[in-house]
Structure formats: C-alpha cells, structure tokens
Steps between C-alpha positions, in 0.01 A plus 500: 500500500592700809814714491660314784493180308721637219829424683422131519663265269272352230386141581381218282329250731744460789815588296663827428395588145864546391576147616244360259703608192653152460138368516412716203809358320364154571165586348665632189730193455358201675770240571606327814813701525321834503244357739766390752685826453184697573413294809857519644536874440154570647596287801827684544325839474248392759769397746684829438180688560427319828850594614422872431663554161299621213593388154658830410697504829617140429629599163678801649660270758614250228640783292690636802645154570606467124662845494697457818612750761684733264237700302667811376294788364738540195603214279869414472531615142332837577731591785748769438856385561780719627755600235847618587609747228842542665579822653 
C-alpha cells in the first residue's frame, strides 16, 4: 500500500465498503425483506456517491435537515435565565 492511497474510501467490488453493511445484515439473516432492504440501500448510496456525496456526508446532510436551522450550542434547559431580585 502506498501512502497516497490511504485517503481513499474503502471499496468492496464497485461499492463503498460502508454501503455494504446492509449486505452483511442480509448474509446474517437471509430473508426477502433484508435482501430488498440491502439492494435498495446500496442503490441509494451508489446514486448519492455519483452525485458527489459520500455516505458520511449524506448522513451529516440528513442530520442537518432533521435538526433544522436553529442549532444552539447550549441546550434550552442548560441556559442561564435572567433573574430580577428587585432592587
């Protein structure tokens, strides 16, 4: 292995190795449902990769969509509220 190859994502045949995780689940529990889930998820990950998104970037984008635009650094229950002690 050459040092410049270490940045590349791991591949299994033509798929990203991280996209083959559902395939491993299929091999552990062989049913038609897990087979179709594995095929569909690998197909989706392949399409995302062709559009330029890696799997980790796709999960970050999905998480950003779920969280919304407001992403405060401090949770609501940890914020310090102003108290008026009456002067």
